[in-house]
C-alpha positions in Angstrom: 50.7 -30.8 -28.0 53.8 -32.5 -29.2 57.0 -31.3 -31.4 59.5 -33.4 -32.7 62.3 -33.4 -35.2 61.4 -34.7 -38.6 63.6 -34.2 -41.7 61.9 -33.0 -45.2 60.5 -36.1 -46.9 59.2 -34.5 -50.1 61.5 -32.5 -52.4 59.3 -29.4 -53.6 61.9 -28.1 -56.1 60.7 -26.2 -59.1 59.4 -28.9 -61.7 61.7 -29.4 -64.8 60.4 -31.2 -68.0 59.7 -34.7 -67.3 58.7 -34.0 -63.6 55.0 -33.6 -64.5 54.3 -37.4 -64.5 55.8 -37.5 -60.9 53.8 -34.7 -59.6 50.7 -36.5 -61.1 51.7 -39.8 -59.6 52.0 -38.0 -56.1 48.9 -36.5 -56.5 47.1 -39.6 -57.3 48.8 -41.5 -54.2 47.5 -38.7 -51.7 44.2 -38.6 -53.7 43.8 -42.5 -52.7 44.4 -42.2 -49.0 41.5 -42.2 -46.7 43.0 -39.7 -44.2 42.5 -36.0 -45.2 45.8 -34.3 -46.1 46.5 -30.7 -46.9 49.7 -29.2 -48.4 50.5 -25.6 -47.7 52.8 -23.5 -49.6 55.4 -21.1 -47.8 52.6 -18.5 -47.7 50.3 -20.8 -45.8 48.1 -21.2 -48.7 46.6 -24.8 -49.5 48.3 -25.8 -52.8 46.3 -29.3 -52.7 43.8 -31.0 -50.6 42.4 -34.5 -51.2 38.8 -35.6 -51.3 38.8 -36.7 -47.7 40.1 -33.3 -46.7 37.4 -31.5 -48.9 34.8 -33.7 -47.2 36.0 -32.6 -43.8 36.8 -28.9 -44.1 34.7 -28.0 -47.1 34.8 -28.2 -50.9 36.7 -25.1 -51.3 40.2 -25.1 -50.0 42.9 -24.8 -52.7 44.1 -21.4 -53.1 42.7 -20.4 -49.6 44.8 -19.3 -46.4 44.7 -22.0 -43.7 43.3 -19.6 -41.5 40.3 -19.8 -43.7 40.3 -23.5 -43.8 40.8 -24.6 -40.4 39.2 -22.2 -37.9 41.4 -23.5 -34.8 44.0 -20.9 -33.8 46.2 -23.4 -32.0 46.6 -25.3 -35.2 47.3 -22.3 -37.2 49.9 -21.4 -34.4 51.3 -24.6 -35.0 51.6 -24.1 -38.6 53.7 -21.2 -37.7 55.7 -22.9 -35.4 56.6 -25.9 -37.7 57.8 -23.4 -40.4 59.9 -21.5 -38.0 61.4 -24.8 -35.9 61.1 -27.3 -38.7 59.8 -29.6 -35.7 56.7 -31.7 -36.7 53.7 -30.7 -34.4 51.3 -33.5 -33.1 47.8 -32.4 -31.4 44.2 -32.7 -31.2 41.3 -30.4 -32.2 37.6 -30.6 -31.7 35.1 -29.1 -34.4 31.5 -28.8 -32.6 29.2 -28.3 -35.9 27.4 -29.7 -37.6 28.1 -32.4 -34.9 31.1 -32.5 -32.6 34.4 -34.4 -34.3 37.5 -34.8 -32.7 40.8 -35.1 -34.7 44.3 -35.7 -34.4 46.6 -33.4 -36.6 50.0 -34.0 -37.8 51.8 -30.8 -39.1 55.3 -31.5 -41.0 57.7 -29.8 -42.9 57.9 -31.0 -46.6 60.7 -29.1 -47.7 63.1 -26.3 -46.2 61.2 -23.5 -45.8 58.8 -24.0 -48.7 55.5 -25.8 -47.3 54.1 -28.2 -44.6 51.6 -31.1 -44.9 48.9 -31.6 -42.6 47.8 -35.1 -42.0 44.4 -35.5 -40.1 43.2 -38.7 -38.4 39.6 -38.9 -37.1 39.3 -40.1 -33.5 35.7 -39.2 -33.0 34.6 -42.8 -32.8 37.2 -43.6 -30.3 36.4 -40.5 -28.1 32.3 -41.3 -28.5 33.0 -45.0 -27.5 34.5 -44.2 -24.4 32.1 -41.4 -23.6 29.5 -43.7 -24.2 30.7 -46.4 -22.0 31.0 -44.1 -19.1 27.7 -42.4 -19.9 25.8 -45.9 -20.2 27.1 -47.3 -16.8 26.2 -44.0 -15.0 22.6 -43.9 -16.5 21.9 -47.4 -15.7 23.2 -47.1 -12.3 21.0 -44.2 -11.8 17.6 -44.9 -13.7 17.5 -48.6 -12.8 18.0 -48.0 -8.8 14.3 -47.1 -8.5 12.5 -50.0 -10.2 15.2 -52.4 -8.5 14.4 -51.1 -5.4 10.8 -51.6 -5.9 11.3 -55.0 -6.9 13.3 -56.0 -4.1 10.7 -54.6 -1.5 7.6 -56.4 -3.5 9.6 -59.8 -3.3 10.6 -59.5 0.4 7.1 -58.6 1.0 5.6 -61.7 -0.8 8.3 -63.8 1.3 6.9 -62.4 4.4 3.7 -60.9 5.3 2.0 -61.3 2.1 3.2 -64.6 1.1 -0.5 -66.3 1.9 -2.4 -63.2 0.6 -3.4 -64.2 -2.7 -4.8 -60.5 -3.6 -1.7 -58.9 -2.4 0.4 -61.6 -4.2 -1.6 -61.1 -7.6 -1.4 -57.0 -7.1 2.3 -57.2 -6.3 3.3 -59.4 -9.3 1.4 -57.0 -11.5 3.4 -54.1 -10.2 6.5 -56.2 -10.5 6.3 -57.2 -14.2 5.4 -53.5 -15.0 8.7 -52.7 -13.2 10.5 -55.4 -15.1 9.2 -54.4 -18.5 10.2 -50.6 -17.9 13.8 -51.9 -17.1 13.8 -53.7 -20.1 12.5 -50.8 -22.3 15.3 -48.4 -20.4 18.1 -50.5 -21.5 16.9 -51.0 -24.9 16.7 -47.0 -25.3 19.9 -46.5 -23.7 21.9 -48.9 -26.1 20.0 -47.6 -29.0 21.1 -44.1 -27.7 24.7 -45.2 -27.7 24.7 -46.6 -31.0 22.9 -43.4 -32.6 25.6 -41.3 -30.8 28.7 -43.4 -31.6 27.3 -43.1 -35.7 26.4 -39.5 -35.3 29.6 -38.1 -37.3 29.2 -40.4 -40.0 26.5 -39.2 -42.5 24.4 -42.0 -44.0 24.6 -42.2 -47.8 21.4 -44.6 -48.6 18.5 -43.3 -50.4 15.3 -43.1 -48.2 11.9 -42.0 -49.5 10.5 -40.0 -46.3 6.8 -40.6 -47.8 7.3 -44.3 -47.8 8.7 -44.3 -44.4 5.6 -42.5 -43.1 3.1 -44.4 -44.6 4.6 -47.5 -43.1 4.8 -45.7 -39.8 1.0 -44.8 -39.9 0.2 -48.2 -40.8 1.8 -49.7 -37.9 0.4 -47.0 -35.6 -2.9 -46.9 -37.0 -4.6 -49.4 -34.5 -3.1 -47.7 -31.4 -4.9 -44.5 -32.7 -8.2 -46.2 -33.4 -8.0 -47.6 -29.6 -8.0 -43.9 -28.6 -10.6 -42.9 -31.5 -7.7 -40.8 -33.2 -7.7 -40.4 -36.9 -4.0 -40.3 -38.6 -4.1 -37.7 -41.3 -1.3 -37.9 -43.8 -1.1 -34.8 -46.3 1.5 -35.1 -49.0 2.1 -31.6 -50.3 5.5 -33.2 -51.5 5.4 -37.0 -51.6 8.5 -38.5 -53.5 11.1 -36.8 -51.2 14.4 -38.6 -51.3 16.8 -37.9 -48.5 20.3 -39.5 -47.8 19.5 -41.5 -44.7 19.3 -44.7 -42.9 15.8 -46.1 -43.2 15.6 -47.9 -39.7 16.5 -44.9 -38.1 14.2 -42.5 -40.0 11.6 -44.9 -39.4 12.6 -44.9 -35.6 12.4 -41.0 -35.8 8.7 -40.8 -37.1 7.4 -43.7 -35.1 8.5 -42.0 -31.8 7.0 -38.8 -32.8 3.9 -40.2 -34.0 3.4 -42.3 -30.9 4.1 -39.2 -28.7 1.4 -37.4 -30.7 -1.0 -40.4 -30.2 -0.1 -40.9 -26.5 -0.4 -37.1 -25.6 -3.1 -36.0 -27.9 -6.5 -35.8 -26.7 -9.1 -38.8 -27.5 -11.2 -38.5 -30.6 -8.8 -35.5 -32.2 -6.6 -36.1 -35.5 -3.0 -36.2 -35.7 -1.8 -34.3 -39.0 1.4 -35.3 -40.7 2.3 -33.1 -43.5 5.3 -33.2 -45.8 6.5 -30.1 -48.2 9.5 -29.1 -50.1 11.6 -26.5 -48.7 13.8 -24.4 -51.1 16.5 -23.8 -48.8 17.1 -25.2 -45.2 17.6 -22.6 -42.6 20.6 -24.2 -41.3 22.2 -25.1 -44.7 22.1 -23.7 -48.3 20.6 -26.8 -49.8 16.9 -27.8 -50.6 15.3 -29.9 -48.0 11.9 -31.5 -46.7 9.9 -30.5 -43.9 7.7 -33.2 -42.1 5.3 -31.9 -39.4 3.5 -33.8 -36.9 0.7 -32.0 -35.3 -1.3 -33.1 -32.2 -4.4 -31.7 -30.2 -3.2 -32.2 -26.9 -3.0 -30.2 -23.7 0.5 -28.7 -25.3 3.6 -27.8 -23.4 4.5 -24.9 -21.4 7.4 -22.9 -23.1 9.7 -23.2 -20.4 10.0 -27.1 -21.0 10.5 -26.8 -24.8 14.2 -26.2 -24.7 14.9 -29.2 -22.5 12.6 -31.6 -24.2 15.1 -33.4 -26.1 17.6 -34.0 -23.0 18.0 -37.6 -21.7 15.5 -38.4 -18.9 13.8 -34.9 -19.1 10.3 -35.3 -18.4 7.6 -32.8 -18.2 5.3 -34.7 -16.0 7.3 -37.8 -14.8 4.3 -39.6 -13.3 2.1 -39.5 -16.6 5.5 -40.4 -18.7 6.1 -43.4 -16.7 2.5 -44.4 -16.9 2.5 -44.3 -20.5 5.4 -46.3 -20.8 7.9 -43.5 -21.4 11.7 -43.8 -20.4 12.6 -40.1 -21.0 14.9 -40.9 -23.8 12.8 -41.1 -26.9 13.2 -37.4 -28.0 17.0 -37.7 -27.3 17.4 -40.6 -29.5 15.3 -38.6 -32.1 17.5 -35.4 -31.8 20.6 -37.6 -32.2 19.3 -39.4 -35.4 18.4 -36.0 -37.2 22.0 -34.6 -36.3 23.3 -37.5 -37.9 21.3 -37.0 -41.1 22.3 -33.2 -40.6 18.8 -32.4 -40.3 16.9 -30.1 -37.6 14.1 -30.6 -35.1 11.8 -27.8 -34.1 9.4 -27.9 -31.3 6.3 -25.5 -31.3 3.6 -25.9 -28.3 1.0 -23.6 -26.5 -0.7 -24.9 -23.6 -4.2 -25.8 -24.3 -3.6 -26.1 -28.1 -1.4 -29.0 -28.9 2.1 -29.3 -30.1 3.8 -29.5 -33.5 7.0 -31.3 -34.0 8.8 -30.4 -37.2 11.7 -32.3 -39.0 13.9 -30.8 -41.5 16.2 -33.0 -43.9 18.3 -32.2 -46.8 17.1 -33.8 -50.0 19.7 -36.2 -51.7 20.8 -34.3 -54.7 
């Protein structure tokens, strides 16, 4: 936190006739600014909020006390301090929901004892970029160590004892290409996860037809399902479901979930994909769409369910690697759904299969 002296910059005297146009002009200027701005009166009540502030803190701001608008005690204390000391306060605040956001706030007196302005700058992108860079380096150095060690070992063997053994050379080269492909998939997934997390605080605004996405994904994976004698059953209880989203990311979500259902479902069993409308989402006061993907596999023990979306968490590490998994798929799914302000639910019982449910708000 930082305080510094600053002279009042806006005259808040009672408007006289002819001053209304000046107030309208000031409001128009504030409304056009991209950064969120709040103006408080001496009672700490919001007298003005531009569109950016309403998008950030909620639609109903004007007429409410600052305590109700920004639930950060140190920010409220800073407002009081500015009124008392007439010094500008600069500090940071983090908002954990619906996704974590990092903000830098400037609180300044706008007239002697009559009000203050709060200007907000969103630093989430900078913070996330720093975190993603460090996470990427740490994850790559940790997860690539095993396949790289295996490759080095096989190369040394082929250069030494096995250099004149055709059978060993063919077997080792086959394993080496598998390990190299695994590293390539791992790097691709890490980059994908980093991109999603960097964008997570920005809600996409394109219109996406969930039914069309699901149809395209089932068409893409139909051949893979046929190889295991599995039928993909698409049930449209609600077909025309438009959500505010990113079409490529929505495809990535359902392709990942459906691919997992095919991998971990039992051969010759169906995979059921169902869509239905929801009057009110449990985590938001808006209507939405529910997409359920159910397999008939071995199921997952209850103790593992809370950790399935953690990066690199695998219920069965050997099986996951055999099937080509990187341990990042569900982590990517979770962050994409969070960016779309949705929710992922997982239900499973050992021996009865699993159901992955995606709840998304409908675009109004």
